[in-house]
C-alpha positions as CSV (number, residue, x, y, z in Angstrom):
1,M,8.5,13.8,9.0
2,S,9.7,12.7,12.0
3,E,12.5,9.9,12.6
4,T,10.1,8.0,14.6
5,D,7.2,7.9,12.2
6,L,9.0,5.2,9.8
7,L,11.3,3.0,11.8
8,W,13.5,0.9,9.7
9,E,16.0,-2.1,11.3
10,I,17.9,-4.9,10.4
11,R,18.2,-8.2,12.0
12,D,19.6,-11.0,10.7
13,G,20.0,-10.3,7.4
14,I,15.8,-9.1,7.3
15,G,15.1,-5.6,7.0
16,W,11.8,-4.5,8.9
17,I,10.3,-1.4,8.1
18,T,7.5,-0.2,10.2
19,F,5.2,2.5,9.7
20,N,4.6,3.9,13.3
21,R,1.6,6.0,13.5
22,P,-0.6,4.0,15.3
23,A,-2.1,7.2,16.8
24,A,-2.9,7.8,13.0
25,R,-4.0,4.3,12.2
26,N,-0.1,4.8,10.6
27,A,-1.3,6.7,8.0
28,L,1.7,8.1,5.4
29,T,2.7,11.4,5.3
30,F,4.3,12.0,2.0
31,A,7.7,12.3,3.8
32,M,7.3,8.7,4.7
33,Y,6.4,7.7,1.2
34,E,9.7,9.3,0.2
35,R,11.3,6.9,2.8
36,L,10.1,3.8,1.8
37,A,11.6,4.3,-1.8
38,E,14.9,5.2,-0.1
39,L,14.7,2.1,2.5
40,C,13.3,-0.2,-0.7
41,A,16.8,1.1,-3.1
42,E,19.0,0.9,0.0
43,A,17.8,-2.9,0.9
44,G,18.3,-4.0,-3.1
45,S,22.0,-2.8,-3.0
46,N,23.0,-4.1,0.2
47,P,23.8,-7.8,0.2
48,N,23.7,-8.4,3.8
49,I,19.8,-8.1,3.7
50,R,17.8,-11.3,2.2
51,A,14.5,-9.9,2.8
52,L,12.1,-7.1,4.1
53,V,9.4,-7.4,6.1
54,L,6.8,-4.4,5.9
55,T,4.2,-3.7,9.0
56,G,2.3,-1.2,10.9
57,A,2.9,-0.4,14.4
58,G,0.0,-1.2,17.1
59,E,-2.5,-3.9,16.6
60,K,-4.8,-1.2,14.4
61,A,-3.9,-1.0,10.9
62,F,-1.0,-1.7,8.6
63,A,-1.6,1.7,7.3
64,A,-4.7,3.6,6.5
65,G,-3.9,5.2,3.5
66,T,-2.3,8.6,3.2
67,D,-3.1,11.7,5.9
68,I,-5.6,13.7,5.0
69,S,-5.1,17.1,6.4
70,Q,-2.0,17.0,3.4
71,F,-4.5,17.0,1.1
72,R,-5.8,20.4,2.1
73,A,-2.6,22.2,0.6
74,F,-3.8,20.9,-3.0
75,A,-4.5,23.4,-5.2
76,A,-4.0,22.8,-8.8
77,P,-3.5,20.0,-11.0
78,E,-0.1,19.9,-10.7
79,D,-0.4,19.0,-7.2
80,A,-3.4,16.2,-7.7
81,L,-0.5,14.8,-10.3
82,A,2.4,15.1,-8.4
83,Y,0.8,12.9,-6.0
84,E,-0.3,10.0,-7.7
85,S,2.9,10.3,-9.7
86,R,4.8,10.3,-6.4
87,L,3.0,6.8,-5.1
88,D,3.8,5.3,-8.5
89,R,7.4,6.0,-8.1
90,V,7.4,4.7,-4.8
91,L,5.5,1.4,-5.4
92,D,7.3,0.9,-8.2
93,A,10.3,1.2,-6.2
94,L,9.1,-1.3,-4.0
95,E,8.0,-3.5,-6.8
96,R,11.7,-3.3,-8.2
97,C,13.6,-4.1,-5.2
98,P,15.3,-7.1,-5.7
99,K,14.7,-8.6,-2.3
100,P,11.8,-10.6,-1.8
101,T,9.1,-8.8,0.4
102,I,6.3,-9.7,2.7
103,A,3.2,-7.4,3.8
104,A,2.6,-7.9,7.7
105,I,-1.2,-6.9,8.1
106,A,-3.2,-6.8,10.8
107,G,-5.6,-3.9,11.0
108,A,-6.7,-1.7,8.4
109,C,-5.1,-1.8,5.2
110,T,-6.5,1.0,3.0
111,G,-5.8,3.6,0.3
112,G,-2.5,3.8,-0.2
113,G,-1.5,1.2,2.6
114,A,-3.4,-1.5,0.6
115,G,-1.1,0.1,-2.2
116,I,2.0,-1.2,-0.3
117,A,0.3,-4.2,0.3
118,A,-0.4,-4.8,-2.9
119,A,3.3,-4.1,-4.6
120,C,4.8,-6.5,-2.0
121,D,5.8,-9.9,-2.8
122,L,4.0,-12.0,-0.4
123,R,1.1,-10.5,1.8
124,I,0.0,-12.7,5.4
125,A,-2.5,-11.1,7.7
126,A,-4.1,-11.4,11.0
127,R,-7.7,-12.6,11.5
128,N,-8.3,-8.9,12.1
129,A,-6.8,-7.4,8.9
130,R,-9.4,-5.7,6.4
131,F,-8.0,-4.6,3.1
132,G,-9.5,-1.9,0.7
133,F,-10.2,1.2,-1.4
134,P,-13.1,2.7,-0.1
135,V,-11.9,6.0,-1.8
136,A,-15.7,6.2,-3.3
137,R,-17.3,6.7,0.3
138,T,-14.7,8.7,1.3
139,L,-12.8,11.5,-0.4
140,G,-14.0,10.8,-4.4
141,N,-10.8,10.6,-5.6
142,C,-9.4,7.6,-7.9
143,L,-6.3,5.7,-8.0
144,S,-3.9,5.7,-10.9
145,M,-4.0,3.1,-14.0
146,S,-1.0,1.6,-12.3
147,N,-2.7,0.6,-9.0
148,Y,-5.8,-0.6,-11.0
149,A,-3.1,-2.8,-13.1
150,R,-1.8,-4.1,-10.1
151,L,-5.5,-4.9,-8.1
152,N,-6.7,-6.3,-11.5
153,A,-3.3,-8.7,-11.7
154,L,-3.8,-9.8,-8.2
155,I,-7.7,-10.2,-8.1
156,G,-9.2,-9.7,-11.4
157,A,-11.4,-7.1,-13.1
158,A,-14.5,-7.9,-11.5
159,R,-13.7,-8.1,-8.3
160,T,-11.4,-5.1,-8.2
161,T,-14.6,-3.2,-9.6
162,E,-17.0,-4.4,-7.2
163,I,-15.1,-3.7,-4.1
164,I,-14.5,0.0,-5.5
165,F,-17.5,0.1,-6.7
166,T,-19.4,-1.1,-3.1
167,A,-16.1,0.6,-0.8
168,R,-16.5,-1.9,1.2
169,L,-13.4,-3.6,3.0
170,V,-12.5,-7.2,3.0
171,E,-12.5,-9.1,6.1
172,A,-9.3,-11.6,6.6
173,E,-11.2,-14.8,5.8
174,E,-13.1,-13.2,2.1
175,A,-9.1,-11.8,1.7
176,K,-7.4,-15.4,2.3
177,S,-10.3,-16.9,-0.3
178,I,-9.7,-14.5,-3.5
179,G,-5.6,-14.4,-3.1
180,L,-5.5,-10.6,-1.2
181,V,-3.3,-12.6,1.7
182,S,-1.5,-16.3,1.3
183,E,-1.9,-17.1,5.3
184,L,-3.8,-16.1,8.1
185,L,-2.7,-16.0,11.7
186,D,-5.0,-16.0,14.9
187,D,-3.5,-12.5,16.2
188,P,-0.8,-9.8,15.7
189,A,1.7,-11.4,17.8
190,A,1.1,-14.6,15.6
191,L,2.0,-12.6,12.3
192,L,5.0,-10.7,13.8
193,A,6.3,-14.4,14.5
194,R,5.3,-15.9,11.4
195,A,6.9,-12.9,9.5
196,D,9.8,-13.3,10.9
197,A,9.9,-16.8,10.2
198,L,8.9,-16.4,6.8
199,A,11.8,-14.3,5.8
200,R,14.1,-16.5,7.6
201,L,13.0,-19.3,5.4
202,I,12.8,-17.4,2.1
203,A,16.4,-15.4,2.7
204,G,18.1,-19.1,3.0
205,H,16.6,-19.7,-0.9
206,A,19.1,-18.6,-4.0
207,P,18.6,-14.8,-4.5
208,L,18.7,-14.9,-8.1
209,T,16.8,-17.2,-8.6
210,L,14.2,-15.4,-6.6
211,A,15.3,-11.5,-7.8
212,A,15.2,-13.2,-11.3
213,T,11.1,-14.6,-10.3
214,K,10.1,-11.2,-9.0
215,E,11.5,-9.4,-12.2
216,A,9.7,-12.0,-14.5
217,L,6.5,-11.8,-13.4
218,R,6.5,-7.7,-12.9
219,R,7.7,-8.1,-17.2
220,L,4.4,-9.7,-17.5
221,R,2.0,-7.3,-16.3
222,P,1.6,-4.5,-19.4
223,R,3.1,-2.0,-19.2
224,L,1.3,1.4,-19.4
225,P,2.0,4.9,-21.4
226,E,2.9,7.9,-18.9
227,G,0.4,9.9,-18.6
228,Q,-2.5,7.8,-19.8
229,D,-4.4,8.4,-16.9
230,K,-3.9,12.3,-16.3
231,D,-7.6,12.9,-17.8
232,L,-9.0,10.8,-14.6
233,I,-6.9,11.9,-12.0
234,L,-8.1,15.7,-12.8
235,M,-11.3,14.8,-13.3
236,C,-11.7,13.4,-9.4
237,Y,-8.8,15.8,-7.1
238,M,-9.9,18.8,-9.1
239,S,-13.3,18.1,-8.7
240,A,-15.8,19.8,-5.9
241,D,-16.3,16.9,-4.5
242,F,-13.1,15.8,-3.6
243,R,-12.3,19.0,-1.2
244,E,-16.0,17.9,0.2
245,G,-15.1,14.4,0.6
246,M,-12.2,15.6,2.5
247,E,-13.6,18.2,4.6
248,A,-16.2,15.9,5.5
249,F,-13.4,13.5,6.5
250,L,-11.7,15.5,8.9
251,S,-14.7,17.0,9.9
252,K,-16.3,14.0,11.0
253,R,-19.4,14.0,8.7
254,A,-21.4,12.3,6.0
255,P,-20.4,13.8,2.5
256,V,-23.0,15.0,0.0
257,W,-21.6,14.3,-3.6
258,R,-23.4,16.6,-6.2
259,G,-20.9,14.7,-8.9
260,V,-19.0,18.0,-9.9
């Protein structure tokens, strides 16, 4: 990973994590996911950090999922299972970080990027934000059970099903109306200003109260047995359809699905 792919800065007790690949719509490499988990652990143990803000460089994307080119190396079932396991571990590290986390979303927030935003405590967005998991249209893969459970807790099973089945992106106004985001700002500049003000407000509150609330809400969500989704992950990632979806995406053409 280039050191500039994921930026880390501490300003007045607020940690800022910026996904910084704007030319690639801030798509995440595997190394960026690992660095995110490291920063969550670092922030959690640093008494001088009182809140975290996650955002994307530029105005076109918070993070447009995983860099698709990395899937070309997938050759065995272990590759698919390790990928979803990595994402679950990273998002769990984000959720378990005792410091309040704010996702400041401008532009596309899709796939793995949407998973990261959903794992944050608060989500605010610019009016150009679009949120979703369009995998049924693009790659033909699936989410892990933990990601499905997180979405179900946020917006319910019916909306989760509809959004994934239609592969559409939820526009900012709808995202606010269904509780995906709590505030809308007119533009990315206003978004960052509000993220800073909100982080400072929360940073002034009792840290143990905030940490206890985070952990209590995390514990309320049902814990899933490890490996419960192994068959679903392998069904999708090891399919000819997934290979077709990946190659079609990289070639900028429509995939031809065969259900195998």
